[in-house]
C-alpha positions in Angstrom: 107.4 -115.6 -32.5 110.6 -113.5 -32.4 113.6 -115.6 -31.7 117.3 -115.0 -31.1 120.5 -117.0 -30.9 123.5 -116.1 -28.8 127.1 -117.2 -28.7 127.9 -117.5 -25.0 131.4 -119.0 -25.3 133.0 -115.6 -25.5 130.0 -113.6 -24.2 129.4 -112.3 -27.7 125.7 -112.2 -28.3 124.4 -112.6 -31.8 120.7 -111.8 -32.4 118.6 -113.1 -35.3 115.1 -111.7 -35.2 112.0 -112.6 -37.2 109.2 -110.1 -37.8 106.0 -110.2 -35.9 102.7 -108.9 -37.3 104.6 -106.8 -39.8 106.3 -104.7 -37.0 110.0 -104.3 -36.3 111.2 -105.6 -33.0 113.3 -103.3 -30.9 116.1 -105.3 -29.4 119.8 -105.1 -28.9 121.4 -104.0 -32.2 118.1 -102.5 -33.5 117.0 -99.0 -32.8 113.4 -98.7 -31.7 111.1 -95.9 -32.8 107.7 -94.6 -31.5 105.9 -96.1 -34.5 106.7 -99.6 -33.3 103.9 -101.7 -31.8 105.4 -102.1 -28.3 102.6 -103.8 -26.4 101.9 -106.3 -29.3 105.6 -107.2 -29.8 107.5 -106.9 -26.6 105.9 -109.7 -24.7 108.4 -112.4 -25.6 111.2 -113.7 -23.4 114.0 -113.2 -25.9 113.1 -109.6 -26.8 112.8 -108.4 -23.2 115.8 -110.4 -22.0 118.0 -109.2 -24.8 117.1 -105.6 -24.1 117.8 -105.9 -20.3 121.1 -107.7 -21.0 122.2 -105.1 -23.5 121.7 -102.3 -21.0 123.3 -104.3 -18.1 126.3 -105.3 -20.2 127.4 -101.7 -20.7 130.5 -100.9 -18.8 130.3 -98.6 -15.8 132.5 -95.9 -17.4 130.3 -95.8 -20.6 127.0 -96.2 -18.8 124.4 -94.1 -20.6 126.8 -92.9 -23.2 126.9 -95.9 -25.6 127.0 -95.3 -29.3 125.1 -98.6 -29.8 121.7 -97.6 -31.2 120.0 -100.2 -29.0 121.1 -98.5 -25.7 122.2 -95.1 -26.9 121.0 -92.0 -25.0 117.5 -91.0 -25.9 114.7 -88.6 -24.9 112.0 -90.8 -26.6 109.5 -91.7 -23.9 108.5 -94.9 -25.7 112.1 -96.2 -25.7 112.8 -95.1 -22.1 109.6 -96.9 -20.9 110.5 -100.1 -22.7 114.1 -100.2 -21.4 113.0 -99.6 -17.8 110.2 -102.1 -18.1 112.7 -104.8 -19.3 114.9 -104.2 -16.2 112.1 -104.2 -13.7 110.7 -107.3 -15.3 114.0 -109.2 -14.7 113.9 -108.2 -11.1 110.3 -109.4 -10.9 111.3 -112.7 -12.4 113.9 -113.1 -9.7 111.3 -112.6 -7.0 108.8 -114.9 -8.6 111.4 -117.7 -9.2 112.7 -117.6 -5.6 109.2 -117.8 -4.2 108.3 -120.6 -6.6 111.5 -122.5 -5.6 110.7 -122.1 -1.9 107.1 -123.2 -2.3 108.1 -126.3 -4.3 111.2 -126.9 -2.2 113.2 -127.0 -5.5 116.4 -125.4 -6.8 116.4 -122.1 -8.5 116.8 -122.3 -12.4 119.6 -119.7 -12.2 123.1 -120.0 -10.7 122.5 -116.5 -9.2 119.8 -113.8 -9.4 121.8 -111.2 -11.3 120.2 -109.6 -14.3 123.1 -110.9 -16.5 122.5 -114.5 -15.4 118.7 -114.4 -15.7 118.8 -112.9 -19.1 121.5 -115.2 -20.5 119.6 -118.2 -19.2 116.4 -117.0 -20.7 118.1 -116.4 -24.1 119.6 -119.9 -24.1 116.3 -121.6 -23.3 114.4 -119.4 -25.8 111.1 -120.2 -24.0 108.4 -117.9 -22.6 108.6 -116.7 -19.0 107.1 -119.1 -16.6 104.1 -118.3 -14.5 103.2 -115.9 -12.9 105.1 -113.8 -15.5 102.4 -113.5 -18.1 101.7 -111.1 -20.9 99.1 -109.4 -18.7 101.7 -108.8 -16.0 104.2 -107.4 -18.5 101.5 -105.1 -19.9 100.5 -103.9 -16.4 104.2 -103.3 -15.5 104.7 -101.3 -18.7 101.6 -99.1 -17.9 102.9 -98.5 -14.4 106.4 -97.5 -15.7 104.8 -95.2 -18.2 102.5 -93.6 -15.6 105.5 -92.9 -13.4 107.7 -91.6 -16.2 105.0 -89.2 -17.3 105.1 -87.6 -13.9 108.6 -86.2 -14.6 108.3 -82.6 -15.9 109.5 -82.1 -19.4 110.3 -78.5 -18.8 112.8 -79.3 -16.1 116.4 -79.1 -17.4 118.1 -81.8 -15.2 115.6 -83.7 -13.0 113.6 -85.0 -16.0 112.8 -88.5 -17.3 116.2 -88.8 -18.9 117.8 -88.3 -15.5 115.4 -90.8 -14.1 116.5 -93.4 -16.7 120.2 -92.8 -16.0 119.6 -93.3 -12.3 117.7 -96.6 -13.0 120.4 -98.0 -15.2 123.1 -97.0 -12.7 121.3 -98.7 -9.9 120.8 -101.7 -12.1 124.5 -101.9 -13.0 125.6 -101.6 -9.3 123.2 -104.4 -8.4 124.5 -106.6 -11.2 128.1 -106.0 -10.1 127.1 -107.2 -6.6 124.9 -110.1 -7.6 127.2 -111.6 -10.2 130.1 -113.8 -9.0 133.4 -111.9 -9.0 135.8 -113.5 -11.4 139.6 -112.9 -11.1 142.7 -114.5 -12.4 144.7 -116.9 -10.3 148.3 -116.2 -9.3 149.7 -118.6 -11.9 147.5 -119.2 -14.9 150.1 -121.1 -16.9 150.7 -123.6 -14.1 147.0 -124.1 -13.5 146.5 -124.7 -17.2 149.3 -127.3 -17.3 147.8 -129.1 -14.3 144.3 -128.9 -15.6 143.1 -126.6 -12.8 140.8 -123.6 -13.2 142.5 -120.4 -14.5 139.7 -118.3 -13.1 138.4 -118.3 -9.5 135.1 -116.9 -8.2 135.1 -114.7 -5.2 132.1 -114.2 -3.0 131.1 -110.6 -2.6 129.4 -109.2 0.5 125.9 -108.3 -0.5 124.3 -107.6 2.9 121.3 -109.8 2.1 120.7 -108.7 -1.5 121.6 -112.2 -2.9 119.1 -114.0 -0.6 116.3 -111.5 -0.9 115.5 -110.5 -4.5 112.7 -108.2 -3.3 115.4 -105.7 -2.1 116.9 -105.3 -5.6 113.4 -104.8 -7.1 112.6 -102.2 -4.4 115.9 -100.4 -5.1 115.3 -100.3 -8.8 111.7 -99.1 -8.4 112.9 -96.4 -6.0 115.3 -95.2 -8.6 112.5 -95.0 -11.1 110.3 -92.8 -8.8 113.0 -90.9 -6.9 112.5 -87.5 -8.6 108.8 -87.6 -9.7 107.3 -84.1 -10.1 110.7 -82.5 -9.3 110.3 -78.7 -10.1 114.0 -78.2 -10.8 114.6 -76.0 -7.8 116.2 -76.7 -4.4 114.3 -77.2 -1.2 115.4 -73.7 0.0 113.6 -71.9 -2.9 
């Protein structure tokens, strides 16, 4: 099984990846190619979580323009499908875990349901996704994403699958900014340090129900995926 380690003290993530079935594994820091065996390899928790985290960790100003090979702009349908699949999977995990916690009257395994928190938790545990997130579900999700992406017309200059991908990662980033706790410096860090008090405080953002209903972020991300399907590249007036 592929595995990864991560250093979370300073949020620097270090990946170490084994080979699976002789195929390279496309993850953060490694550039995927169409020749890679995506369905056979990308079923593991670490690989998908690492991919989603790498995309989500990109700053808003650099979103979609990274020079990192793992998340750099691409027109390769295989890579676009895998990236979108990883993001939709994390939102599906959020829905599944909340429903499971409600049914069992137990606590959520995450401090919040942001993509960043879910991915980091999964990478720390280095375990497979819990049911109902199965390899079959992931495979079906991948097929659905591919089917939708293939409906974007390749001969359209702007409203094509690359535009679709950028809208998806933009919606994902905005959601993550809302769902993650907002951290800010206190007024006097030196005094707090001397007194043994926290130097950072968390502010609660208004999310208008998004934090308590993970189905809404999933719906938003899916809408971003399908928003310009079969766009002809002309305005409604033409």
